[in-house]
Chimera marker file (.cmm) of the C-alpha trace (Angstrom):
<marker_set name="trace">
<marker id="1" x="77.636" y="83.867" z="95.156" r="1" g="1" b="0" radius="0.5"/>
<marker id="2" x="78.209" y="87.218" z="93.489" r="1" g="1" b="0" radius="0.5"/>
<marker id="3" x="79.267" y="88.667" z="96.842" r="1" g="1" b="0" radius="0.5"/>
<marker id="4" x="82.213" y="86.259" z="97.119" r="1" g="1" b="0" radius="0.5"/>
<marker id="5" x="83.069" y="86.723" z="93.457" r="1" g="1" b="0" radius="0.5"/>
<marker id="6" x="83.312" y="90.494" z="93.739" r="1" g="1" b="0" radius="0.5"/>
<marker id="7" x="85.418" y="90.227" z="96.897" r="1" g="1" b="0" radius="0.5"/>
<marker id="8" x="87.813" y="87.921" z="95.027" r="1" g="1" b="0" radius="0.5"/>
<marker id="9" x="88.322" y="90.041" z="91.921" r="1" g="1" b="0" radius="0.5"/>
<marker id="10" x="91.319" y="89.031" z="89.849" r="1" g="1" b="0" radius="0.5"/>
<marker id="11" x="93.186" y="92.180" z="89.012" r="1" g="1" b="0" radius="0.5"/>
<marker id="12" x="96.737" y="93.265" z="88.432" r="1" g="1" b="0" radius="0.5"/>
<marker id="13" x="95.975" y="96.984" z="88.341" r="1" g="1" b="0" radius="0.5"/>
<marker id="14" x="97.448" y="97.570" z="91.803" r="1" g="1" b="0" radius="0.5"/>
<marker id="15" x="100.499" y="95.466" z="90.878" r="1" g="1" b="0" radius="0.5"/>
<marker id="16" x="101.007" y="97.572" z="87.751" r="1" g="1" b="0" radius="0.5"/>
<marker id="17" x="100.787" y="100.843" z="89.701" r="1" g="1" b="0" radius="0.5"/>
<marker id="18" x="103.294" y="99.610" z="92.281" r="1" g="1" b="0" radius="0.5"/>
<marker id="19" x="105.734" y="98.290" z="89.676" r="1" g="1" b="0" radius="0.5"/>
<marker id="20" x="105.498" y="101.612" z="87.838" r="1" g="1" b="0" radius="0.5"/>
<marker id="21" x="106.399" y="103.399" z="91.100" r="1" g="1" b="0" radius="0.5"/>
<marker id="22" x="109.221" y="100.900" z="91.651" r="1" g="1" b="0" radius="0.5"/>
<marker id="23" x="110.626" y="101.609" z="88.191" r="1" g="1" b="0" radius="0.5"/>
<marker id="24" x="110.643" y="105.335" z="88.993" r="1" g="1" b="0" radius="0.5"/>
<marker id="25" x="112.424" y="104.680" z="92.315" r="1" g="1" b="0" radius="0.5"/>
<marker id="26" x="114.975" y="102.479" z="90.547" r="1" g="1" b="0" radius="0.5"/>
<marker id="27" x="115.592" y="105.233" z="87.995" r="1" g="1" b="0" radius="0.5"/>
<marker id="28" x="116.199" y="107.750" z="90.797" r="1" g="1" b="0" radius="0.5"/>
<marker id="29" x="118.383" y="105.194" z="92.561" r="1" g="1" b="0" radius="0.5"/>
<marker id="30" x="120.497" y="104.758" z="89.443" r="1" g="1" b="0" radius="0.5"/>
<marker id="31" x="120.966" y="108.519" z="89.121" r="1" g="1" b="0" radius="0.5"/>
<marker id="32" x="121.995" y="108.701" z="92.772" r="1" g="1" b="0" radius="0.5"/>
<marker id="33" x="124.393" y="105.786" z="92.342" r="1" g="1" b="0" radius="0.5"/>
<marker id="34" x="126.053" y="107.439" z="89.363" r="1" g="1" b="0" radius="0.5"/>
<marker id="35" x="126.763" y="110.607" z="91.362" r="1" g="1" b="0" radius="0.5"/>
<marker id="36" x="127.417" y="108.672" z="94.613" r="1" g="1" b="0" radius="0.5"/>
<marker id="37" x="124.715" y="110.507" z="96.589" r="1" g="1" b="0" radius="0.5"/>
<marker id="38" x="124.739" y="108.229" z="99.655" r="1" g="1" b="0" radius="0.5"/>
<marker id="39" x="121.958" y="110.082" z="101.498" r="1" g="1" b="0" radius="0.5"/>
<marker id="40" x="119.589" y="109.775" z="98.556" r="1" g="1" b="0" radius="0.5"/>
<marker id="41" x="120.520" y="106.123" z="98.070" r="1" g="1" b="0" radius="0.5"/>
<marker id="42" x="119.694" y="105.287" z="101.684" r="1" g="1" b="0" radius="0.5"/>
<marker id="43" x="116.241" y="106.858" z="101.517" r="1" g="1" b="0" radius="0.5"/>
<marker id="44" x="115.575" y="105.219" z="98.144" r="1" g="1" b="0" radius="0.5"/>
<marker id="45" x="116.515" y="101.819" z="99.561" r="1" g="1" b="0" radius="0.5"/>
<marker id="46" x="113.857" y="102.236" z="102.228" r="1" g="1" b="0" radius="0.5"/>
<marker id="47" x="111.286" y="103.356" z="99.654" r="1" g="1" b="0" radius="0.5"/>
<marker id="48" x="112.209" y="100.439" z="97.396" r="1" g="1" b="0" radius="0.5"/>
<marker id="49" x="111.884" y="97.962" z="100.262" r="1" g="1" b="0" radius="0.5"/>
<marker id="50" x="108.427" y="99.262" z="101.163" r="1" g="1" b="0" radius="0.5"/>
<marker id="51" x="107.275" y="99.041" z="97.545" r="1" g="1" b="0" radius="0.5"/>
<marker id="52" x="108.552" y="95.474" z="97.250" r="1" g="1" b="0" radius="0.5"/>
<marker id="53" x="106.603" y="94.527" z="100.377" r="1" g="1" b="0" radius="0.5"/>
<marker id="54" x="103.435" y="96.082" z="98.940" r="1" g="1" b="0" radius="0.5"/>
<marker id="55" x="103.990" y="94.297" z="95.620" r="1" g="1" b="0" radius="0.5"/>
<marker id="56" x="104.366" y="91.020" z="97.492" r="1" g="1" b="0" radius="0.5"/>
<marker id="57" x="101.044" y="91.616" z="99.275" r="1" g="1" b="0" radius="0.5"/>
<marker id="58" x="99.193" y="92.413" z="96.035" r="1" g="1" b="0" radius="0.5"/>
<marker id="59" x="100.665" y="89.358" z="94.298" r="1" g="1" b="0" radius="0.5"/>
<marker id="60" x="99.538" y="87.127" z="97.176" r="1" g="1" b="0" radius="0.5"/>
<marker id="61" x="96.079" y="88.700" z="96.981" r="1" g="1" b="0" radius="0.5"/>
<marker id="62" x="95.907" y="88.096" z="93.231" r="1" g="1" b="0" radius="0.5"/>
<marker id="63" x="97.033" y="84.487" z="93.732" r="1" g="1" b="0" radius="0.5"/>
<marker id="64" x="94.355" y="83.985" z="96.395" r="1" g="1" b="0" radius="0.5"/>
<marker id="65" x="91.723" y="85.343" z="93.994" r="1" g="1" b="0" radius="0.5"/>
<marker id="66" x="92.968" y="82.978" z="91.287" r="1" g="1" b="0" radius="0.5"/>
<marker id="67" x="92.743" y="80.017" z="93.674" r="1" g="1" b="0" radius="0.5"/>
<marker id="68" x="89.228" y="81.054" z="94.697" r="1" g="1" b="0" radius="0.5"/>
<marker id="69" x="88.246" y="80.907" z="91.010" r="1" g="1" b="0" radius="0.5"/>
<marker id="70" x="89.781" y="77.434" z="90.572" r="1" g="1" b="0" radius="0.5"/>
<marker id="71" x="93.063" y="78.443" z="88.939" r="1" g="1" b="0" radius="0.5"/>
<marker id="72" x="96.580" y="77.704" z="90.160" r="1" g="1" b="0" radius="0.5"/>
<marker id="73" x="97.746" y="80.352" z="92.599" r="1" g="1" b="0" radius="0.5"/>
<marker id="74" x="100.807" y="81.344" z="90.549" r="1" g="1" b="0" radius="0.5"/>
<marker id="75" x="101.740" y="82.896" z="87.220" r="1" g="1" b="0" radius="0.5"/>
<marker id="76" x="100.701" y="79.741" z="85.355" r="1" g="1" b="0" radius="0.5"/>
<marker id="77" x="97.236" y="80.162" z="86.847" r="1" g="1" b="0" radius="0.5"/>
<marker id="78" x="97.277" y="83.813" z="85.846" r="1" g="1" b="0" radius="0.5"/>
<marker id="79" x="98.050" y="82.883" z="82.220" r="1" g="1" b="0" radius="0.5"/>
<marker id="80" x="95.233" y="80.316" z="82.287" r="1" g="1" b="0" radius="0.5"/>
<marker id="81" x="92.853" y="82.939" z="83.696" r="1" g="1" b="0" radius="0.5"/>
<marker id="82" x="93.886" y="85.430" z="81.008" r="1" g="1" b="0" radius="0.5"/>
<marker id="83" x="93.180" y="82.829" z="78.312" r="1" g="1" b="0" radius="0.5"/>
<marker id="84" x="89.777" y="82.117" z="79.850" r="1" g="1" b="0" radius="0.5"/>
<marker id="85" x="88.883" y="85.822" z="79.662" r="1" g="1" b="0" radius="0.5"/>
<marker id="86" x="89.466" y="85.887" z="75.914" r="1" g="1" b="0" radius="0.5"/>
<marker id="87" x="89.920" y="89.664" z="76.072" r="1" g="1" b="0" radius="0.5"/>
<marker id="88" x="92.515" y="91.362" z="73.878" r="1" g="1" b="0" radius="0.5"/>
<marker id="89" x="92.378" y="94.461" z="76.112" r="1" g="1" b="0" radius="0.5"/>
<marker id="90" x="93.154" y="92.485" z="79.279" r="1" g="1" b="0" radius="0.5"/>
<marker id="91" x="95.902" y="90.572" z="77.456" r="1" g="1" b="0" radius="0.5"/>
<marker id="92" x="97.471" y="93.812" z="76.176" r="1" g="1" b="0" radius="0.5"/>
<marker id="93" x="97.317" y="95.320" z="79.654" r="1" g="1" b="0" radius="0.5"/>
<marker id="94" x="98.954" y="92.197" z="81.099" r="1" g="1" b="0" radius="0.5"/>
<marker id="95" x="101.696" y="92.282" z="78.447" r="1" g="1" b="0" radius="0.5"/>
<marker id="96" x="102.315" y="95.955" z="79.196" r="1" g="1" b="0" radius="0.5"/>
<marker id="97" x="102.522" y="95.147" z="82.907" r="1" g="1" b="0" radius="0.5"/>
<marker id="98" x="104.990" y="92.325" z="82.196" r="1" g="1" b="0" radius="0.5"/>
<marker id="99" x="107.109" y="94.674" z="80.077" r="1" g="1" b="0" radius="0.5"/>
<marker id="100" x="107.260" y="97.232" z="82.896" r="1" g="1" b="0" radius="0.5"/>
<marker id="101" x="108.076" y="94.467" z="85.372" r="1" g="1" b="0" radius="0.5"/>
<marker id="102" x="110.942" y="93.273" z="83.165" r="1" g="1" b="0" radius="0.5"/>
<marker id="103" x="112.216" y="96.861" z="82.854" r="1" g="1" b="0" radius="0.5"/>
<marker id="104" x="112.239" y="97.126" z="86.650" r="1" g="1" b="0" radius="0.5"/>
<marker id="105" x="114.113" y="93.822" z="86.959" r="1" g="1" b="0" radius="0.5"/>
<marker id="106" x="116.705" y="94.964" z="84.424" r="1" g="1" b="0" radius="0.5"/>
<marker id="107" x="117.082" y="98.367" z="86.092" r="1" g="1" b="0" radius="0.5"/>
<marker id="108" x="117.583" y="96.630" z="89.439" r="1" g="1" b="0" radius="0.5"/>
<marker id="109" x="120.226" y="94.354" z="87.875" r="1" g="1" b="0" radius="0.5"/>
<marker id="110" x="122.058" y="97.351" z="86.410" r="1" g="1" b="0" radius="0.5"/>
<marker id="111" x="121.901" y="99.179" z="89.743" r="1" g="1" b="0" radius="0.5"/>
<marker id="112" x="123.402" y="96.102" z="91.362" r="1" g="1" b="0" radius="0.5"/>
<marker id="113" x="126.263" y="96.226" z="88.878" r="1" g="1" b="0" radius="0.5"/>
<marker id="114" x="126.893" y="99.885" z="89.682" r="1" g="1" b="0" radius="0.5"/>
<marker id="115" x="126.874" y="99.094" z="93.403" r="1" g="1" b="0" radius="0.5"/>
<marker id="116" x="129.324" y="96.257" z="92.792" r="1" g="1" b="0" radius="0.5"/>
<marker id="117" x="131.660" y="98.567" z="90.883" r="1" g="1" b="0" radius="0.5"/>
<marker id="118" x="131.538" y="101.122" z="93.699" r="1" g="1" b="0" radius="0.5"/>
<marker id="119" x="132.235" y="98.378" z="96.222" r="1" g="1" b="0" radius="0.5"/>
<marker id="120" x="135.206" y="97.023" z="94.244" r="1" g="1" b="0" radius="0.5"/>
<marker id="121" x="136.672" y="100.483" z="93.767" r="1" g="1" b="0" radius="0.5"/>
<marker id="122" x="136.275" y="101.265" z="97.472" r="1" g="1" b="0" radius="0.5"/>
<marker id="123" x="137.857" y="97.927" z="98.393" r="1" g="1" b="0" radius="0.5"/>
<marker id="124" x="140.838" y="98.675" z="96.152" r="1" g="1" b="0" radius="0.5"/>
<marker id="125" x="141.225" y="102.120" z="97.712" r="1" g="1" b="0" radius="0.5"/>
<marker id="126" x="141.064" y="100.650" z="101.216" r="1" g="1" b="0" radius="0.5"/>
<marker id="127" x="143.645" y="98.026" z="100.303" r="1" g="1" b="0" radius="0.5"/>
<marker id="128" x="145.905" y="100.730" z="98.931" r="1" g="1" b="0" radius="0.5"/>
<marker id="129" x="145.499" y="102.908" z="102.042" r="1" g="1" b="0" radius="0.5"/>
<marker id="130" x="146.258" y="99.930" z="104.281" r="1" g="1" b="0" radius="0.5"/>
<marker id="131" x="149.432" y="99.192" z="102.328" r="1" g="1" b="0" radius="0.5"/>
<marker id="132" x="147.992" y="96.075" z="100.728" r="1" g="1" b="0" radius="0.5"/>
<marker id="133" x="148.152" y="97.446" z="97.209" r="1" g="1" b="0" radius="0.5"/>
<marker id="134" x="150.134" y="94.430" z="95.980" r="1" g="1" b="0" radius="0.5"/>
<marker id="135" x="147.431" y="92.058" z="97.197" r="1" g="1" b="0" radius="0.5"/>
<marker id="136" x="144.489" y="94.113" z="95.950" r="1" g="1" b="0" radius="0.5"/>
<marker id="137" x="144.541" y="92.637" z="92.456" r="1" g="1" b="0" radius="0.5"/>
<marker id="138" x="144.060" y="88.891" z="92.475" r="1" g="1" b="0" radius="0.5"/>
<marker id="139" x="143.870" y="88.572" z="88.689" r="1" g="1" b="0" radius="0.5"/>
<marker id="140" x="146.176" y="89.866" z="85.990" r="1" g="1" b="0" radius="0.5"/>
<marker id="141" x="144.866" y="91.813" z="82.992" r="1" g="1" b="0" radius="0.5"/>
<marker id="142" x="144.622" y="88.575" z="80.985" r="1" g="1" b="0" radius="0.5"/>
<marker id="143" x="142.211" y="87.114" z="83.564" r="1" g="1" b="0" radius="0.5"/>
<marker id="144" x="144.692" y="84.616" z="84.977" r="1" g="1" b="0" radius="0.5"/>
<marker id="145" x="145.396" y="84.448" z="88.696" r="1" g="1" b="0" radius="0.5"/>
<marker id="146" x="148.455" y="86.449" z="89.669" r="1" g="1" b="0" radius="0.5"/>
<marker id="147" x="151.181" y="84.410" z="91.286" r="1" g="1" b="0" radius="0.5"/>
<marker id="148" x="151.374" y="85.140" z="94.979" r="1" g="1" b="0" radius="0.5"/>
<marker id="149" x="154.869" y="86.486" z="95.556" r="1" g="1" b="0" radius="0.5"/>
<marker id="150" x="154.165" y="86.922" z="99.231" r="1" g="1" b="0" radius="0.5"/>
<marker id="151" x="157.014" y="89.339" z="99.805" r="1" g="1" b="0" radius="0.5"/>
<marker id="152" x="159.846" y="86.836" z="99.976" r="1" g="1" b="0" radius="0.5"/>
<marker id="153" x="162.238" y="89.776" z="99.821" r="1" g="1" b="0" radius="0.5"/>
<marker id="154" x="160.983" y="91.027" z="103.169" r="1" g="1" b="0" radius="0.5"/>
<marker id="155" x="161.629" y="87.613" z="104.706" r="1" g="1" b="0" radius="0.5"/>
<marker id="156" x="165.255" y="87.593" z="103.646" r="1" g="1" b="0" radius="0.5"/>
<marker id="157" x="167.054" y="89.996" z="105.873" r="1" g="1" b="0" radius="0.5"/>
<link id1="1" id2="2" r="1" g="1" b="0" radius="0.2"/>
<link id1="2" id2="3" r="1" g="1" b="0" radius="0.2"/>
<link id1="3" id2="4" r="1" g="1" b="0" radius="0.2"/>
<link id1="4" id2="5" r="1" g="1" b="0" radius="0.2"/>
<link id1="5" id2="6" r="1" g="1" b="0" radius="0.2"/>
<link id1="6" id2="7" r="1" g="1" b="0" radius="0.2"/>
<link id1="7" id2="8" r="1" g="1" b="0" radius="0.2"/>
<link id1="8" id2="9" r="1" g="1" b="0" radius="0.2"/>
<link id1="9" id2="10" r="1" g="1" b="0" radius="0.2"/>
<link id1="10" id2="11" r="1" g="1" b="0" radius="0.2"/>
<link id1="11" id2="12" r="1" g="1" b="0" radius="0.2"/>
<link id1="12" id2="13" r="1" g="1" b="0" radius="0.2"/>
<link id1="13" id2="14" r="1" g="1" b="0" radius="0.2"/>
<link id1="14" id2="15" r="1" g="1" b="0" radius="0.2"/>
<link id1="15" id2="16" r="1" g="1" b="0" radius="0.2"/>
<link id1="16" id2="17" r="1" g="1" b="0" radius="0.2"/>
<link id1="17" id2="18" r="1" g="1" b="0" radius="0.2"/>
<link id1="18" id2="19" r="1" g="1" b="0" radius="0.2"/>
<link id1="19" id2="20" r="1" g="1" b="0" radius="0.2"/>
<link id1="20" id2="21" r="1" g="1" b="0" radius="0.2"/>
<link id1="21" id2="22" r="1" g="1" b="0" radius="0.2"/>
<link id1="22" id2="23" r="1" g="1" b="0" radius="0.2"/>
<link id1="23" id2="24" r="1" g="1" b="0" radius="0.2"/>
<link id1="24" id2="25" r="1" g="1" b="0" radius="0.2"/>
<link id1="25" id2="26" r="1" g="1" b="0" radius="0.2"/>
<link id1="26" id2="27" r="1" g="1" b="0" radius="0.2"/>
<link id1="27" id2="28" r="1" g="1" b="0" radius="0.2"/>
<link id1="28" id2="29" r="1" g="1" b="0" radius="0.2"/>
<link id1="29" id2="30" r="1" g="1" b="0" radius="0.2"/>
<link id1="30" id2="31" r="1" g="1" b="0" radius="0.2"/>
<link id1="31" id2="32" r="1" g="1" b="0" radius="0.2"/>
<link id1="32" id2="33" r="1" g="1" b="0" radius="0.2"/>
<link id1="33" id2="34" r="1" g="1" b="0" radius="0.2"/>
<link id1="34" id2="35" r="1" g="1" b="0" radius="0.2"/>
<link id1="35" id2="36" r="1" g="1" b="0" radius="0.2"/>
<link id1="36" id2="37" r="1" g="1" b="0" radius="0.2"/>
<link id1="37" id2="38" r="1" g="1" b="0" radius="0.2"/>
<link id1="38" id2="39" r="1" g="1" b="0" radius="0.2"/>
<link id1="39" id2="40" r="1" g="1" b="0" radius="0.2"/>
<link id1="40" id2="41" r="1" g="1" b="0" radius="0.2"/>
<link id1="41" id2="42" r="1" g="1" b="0" radius="0.2"/>
<link id1="42" id2="43" r="1" g="1" b="0" radius="0.2"/>
<link id1="43" id2="44" r="1" g="1" b="0" radius="0.2"/>
<link id1="44" id2="45" r="1" g="1" b="0" radius="0.2"/>
<link id1="45" id2="46" r="1" g="1" b="0" radius="0.2"/>
<link id1="46" id2="47" r="1" g="1" b="0" radius="0.2"/>
<link id1="47" id2="48" r="1" g="1" b="0" radius="0.2"/>
<link id1="48" id2="49" r="1" g="1" b="0" radius="0.2"/>
<link id1="49" id2="50" r="1" g="1" b="0" radius="0.2"/>
<link id1="50" id2="51" r="1" g="1" b="0" radius="0.2"/>
<link id1="51" id2="52" r="1" g="1" b="0" radius="0.2"/>
<link id1="52" id2="53" r="1" g="1" b="0" radius="0.2"/>
<link id1="53" id2="54" r="1" g="1" b="0" radius="0.2"/>
<link id1="54" id2="55" r="1" g="1" b="0" radius="0.2"/>
<link id1="55" id2="56" r="1" g="1" b="0" radius="0.2"/>
<link id1="56" id2="57" r="1" g="1" b="0" radius="0.2"/>
<link id1="57" id2="58" r="1" g="1" b="0" radius="0.2"/>
<link id1="58" id2="59" r="1" g="1" b="0" radius="0.2"/>
<link id1="59" id2="60" r="1" g="1" b="0" radius="0.2"/>
<link id1="60" id2="61" r="1" g="1" b="0" radius="0.2"/>
<link id1="61" id2="62" r="1" g="1" b="0" radius="0.2"/>
<link id1="62" id2="63" r="1" g="1" b="0" radius="0.2"/>
<link id1="63" id2="64" r="1" g="1" b="0" radius="0.2"/>
<link id1="64" id2="65" r="1" g="1" b="0" radius="0.2"/>
<link id1="65" id2="66" r="1" g="1" b="0" radius="0.2"/>
<link id1="66" id2="67" r="1" g="1" b="0" radius="0.2"/>
<link id1="67" id2="68" r="1" g="1" b="0" radius="0.2"/>
<link id1="68" id2="69" r="1" g="1" b="0" radius="0.2"/>
<link id1="69" id2="70" r="1" g="1" b="0" radius="0.2"/>
<link id1="70" id2="71" r="1" g="1" b="0" radius="0.2"/>
<link id1="71" id2="72" r="1" g="1" b="0" radius="0.2"/>
<link id1="72" id2="73" r="1" g="1" b="0" radius="0.2"/>
<link id1="73" id2="74" r="1" g="1" b="0" radius="0.2"/>
<link id1="74" id2="75" r="1" g="1" b="0" radius="0.2"/>
<link id1="75" id2="76" r="1" g="1" b="0" radius="0.2"/>
<link id1="76" id2="77" r="1" g="1" b="0" radius="0.2"/>
<link id1="77" id2="78" r="1" g="1" b="0" radius="0.2"/>
<link id1="78" id2="79" r="1" g="1" b="0" radius="0.2"/>
<link id1="79" id2="80" r="1" g="1" b="0" radius="0.2"/>
<link id1="80" id2="81" r="1" g="1" b="0" radius="0.2"/>
<link id1="81" id2="82" r="1" g="1" b="0" radius="0.2"/>
<link id1="82" id2="83" r="1" g="1" b="0" radius="0.2"/>
<link id1="83" id2="84" r="1" g="1" b="0" radius="0.2"/>
<link id1="84" id2="85" r="1" g="1" b="0" radius="0.2"/>
<link id1="85" id2="86" r="1" g="1" b="0" radius="0.2"/>
<link id1="86" id2="87" r="1" g="1" b="0" radius="0.2"/>
<link id1="87" id2="88" r="1" g="1" b="0" radius="0.2"/>
<link id1="88" id2="89" r="1" g="1" b="0" radius="0.2"/>
<link id1="89" id2="90" r="1" g="1" b="0" radius="0.2"/>
<link id1="90" id2="91" r="1" g="1" b="0" radius="0.2"/>
<link id1="91" id2="92" r="1" g="1" b="0" radius="0.2"/>
<link id1="92" id2="93" r="1" g="1" b="0" radius="0.2"/>
<link id1="93" id2="94" r="1" g="1" b="0" radius="0.2"/>
<link id1="94" id2="95" r="1" g="1" b="0" radius="0.2"/>
<link id1="95" id2="96" r="1" g="1" b="0" radius="0.2"/>
<link id1="96" id2="97" r="1" g="1" b="0" radius="0.2"/>
<link id1="97" id2="98" r="1" g="1" b="0" radius="0.2"/>
<link id1="98" id2="99" r="1" g="1" b="0" radius="0.2"/>
<link id1="99" id2="100" r="1" g="1" b="0" radius="0.2"/>
<link id1="100" id2="101" r="1" g="1" b="0" radius="0.2"/>
<link id1="101" id2="102" r="1" g="1" b="0" radius="0.2"/>
<link id1="102" id2="103" r="1" g="1" b="0" radius="0.2"/>
<link id1="103" id2="104" r="1" g="1" b="0" radius="0.2"/>
<link id1="104" id2="105" r="1" g="1" b="0" radius="0.2"/>
<link id1="105" id2="106" r="1" g="1" b="0" radius="0.2"/>
<link id1="106" id2="107" r="1" g="1" b="0" radius="0.2"/>
<link id1="107" id2="108" r="1" g="1" b="0" radius="0.2"/>
<link id1="108" id2="109" r="1" g="1" b="0" radius="0.2"/>
<link id1="109" id2="110" r="1" g="1" b="0" radius="0.2"/>
<link id1="110" id2="111" r="1" g="1" b="0" radius="0.2"/>
<link id1="111" id2="112" r="1" g="1" b="0" radius="0.2"/>
<link id1="112" id2="113" r="1" g="1" b="0" radius="0.2"/>
<link id1="113" id2="114" r="1" g="1" b="0" radius="0.2"/>
<link id1="114" id2="115" r="1" g="1" b="0" radius="0.2"/>
<link id1="115" id2="116" r="1" g="1" b="0" radius="0.2"/>
<link id1="116" id2="117" r="1" g="1" b="0" radius="0.2"/>
<link id1="117" id2="118" r="1" g="1" b="0" radius="0.2"/>
<link id1="118" id2="119" r="1" g="1" b="0" radius="0.2"/>
<link id1="119" id2="120" r="1" g="1" b="0" radius="0.2"/>
<link id1="120" id2="121" r="1" g="1" b="0" radius="0.2"/>
<link id1="121" id2="122" r="1" g="1" b="0" radius="0.2"/>
<link id1="122" id2="123" r="1" g="1" b="0" radius="0.2"/>
<link id1="123" id2="124" r="1" g="1" b="0" radius="0.2"/>
<link id1="124" id2="125" r="1" g="1" b="0" radius="0.2"/>
<link id1="125" id2="126" r="1" g="1" b="0" radius="0.2"/>
<link id1="126" id2="127" r="1" g="1" b="0" radius="0.2"/>
<link id1="127" id2="128" r="1" g="1" b="0" radius="0.2"/>
<link id1="128" id2="129" r="1" g="1" b="0" radius="0.2"/>
<link id1="129" id2="130" r="1" g="1" b="0" radius="0.2"/>
<link id1="130" id2="131" r="1" g="1" b="0" radius="0.2"/>
<link id1="131" id2="132" r="1" g="1" b="0" radius="0.2"/>
<link id1="132" id2="133" r="1" g="1" b="0" radius="0.2"/>
<link id1="133" id2="134" r="1" g="1" b="0" radius="0.2"/>
<link id1="134" id2="135" r="1" g="1" b="0" radius="0.2"/>
<link id1="135" id2="136" r="1" g="1" b="0" radius="0.2"/>
<link id1="136" id2="137" r="1" g="1" b="0" radius="0.2"/>
<link id1="137" id2="138" r="1" g="1" b="0" radius="0.2"/>
<link id1="138" id2="139" r="1" g="1" b="0" radius="0.2"/>
<link id1="139" id2="140" r="1" g="1" b="0" radius="0.2"/>
<link id1="140" id2="141" r="1" g="1" b="0" radius="0.2"/>
<link id1="141" id2="142" r="1" g="1" b="0" radius="0.2"/>
<link id1="142" id2="143" r="1" g="1" b="0" radius="0.2"/>
<link id1="143" id2="144" r="1" g="1" b="0" radius="0.2"/>
<link id1="144" id2="145" r="1" g="1" b="0" radius="0.2"/>
<link id1="145" id2="146" r="1" g="1" b="0" radius="0.2"/>
<link id1="146" id2="147" r="1" g="1" b="0" radius="0.2"/>
<link id1="147" id2="148" r="1" g="1" b="0" radius="0.2"/>
<link id1="148" id2="149" r="1" g="1" b="0" radius="0.2"/>
<link id1="149" id2="150" r="1" g="1" b="0" radius="0.2"/>
<link id1="150" id2="151" r="1" g="1" b="0" radius="0.2"/>
<link id1="151" id2="152" r="1" g="1" b="0" radius="0.2"/>
<link id1="152" id2="153" r="1" g="1" b="0" radius="0.2"/>
<link id1="153" id2="154" r="1" g="1" b="0" radius="0.2"/>
<link id1="154" id2="155" r="1" g="1" b="0" radius="0.2"/>
<link id1="155" id2="156" r="1" g="1" b="0" radius="0.2"/>
<link id1="156" id2="157" r="1" g="1" b="0" radius="0.2"/>
</marker_set>
């Protein structure tokens, strides 16, 4: 029985290492987004995607180990397992991991906002270059929809 127990170790050490790497990639991504370094952003997107795939694999492995020990194969099961361990060190390590995970989520959200701002600015520039500058802004400064004055003057000839 000890053979199956050791092969189904419940650990989040690998998850923590991967999330730490992800946080570093997200930090580099944010720096690249700020200076609009497209080449760096593209390579970081690939690196980020690979890390997310690895994180997914380690989470599934941890969930399988939880299930093998009789716990739910999800975060609720992980919390139950942590309580059953009654170890302040493991709990502190888990809380630290969760904090890093939340930092990564927040960094990713902020990076998404930066990407959105770049996209909106580029869309406005494209609209302006295509002569659609009047239609580029849908909302007025007060947040209300601008009335569509679809160039009635050009229709009256």
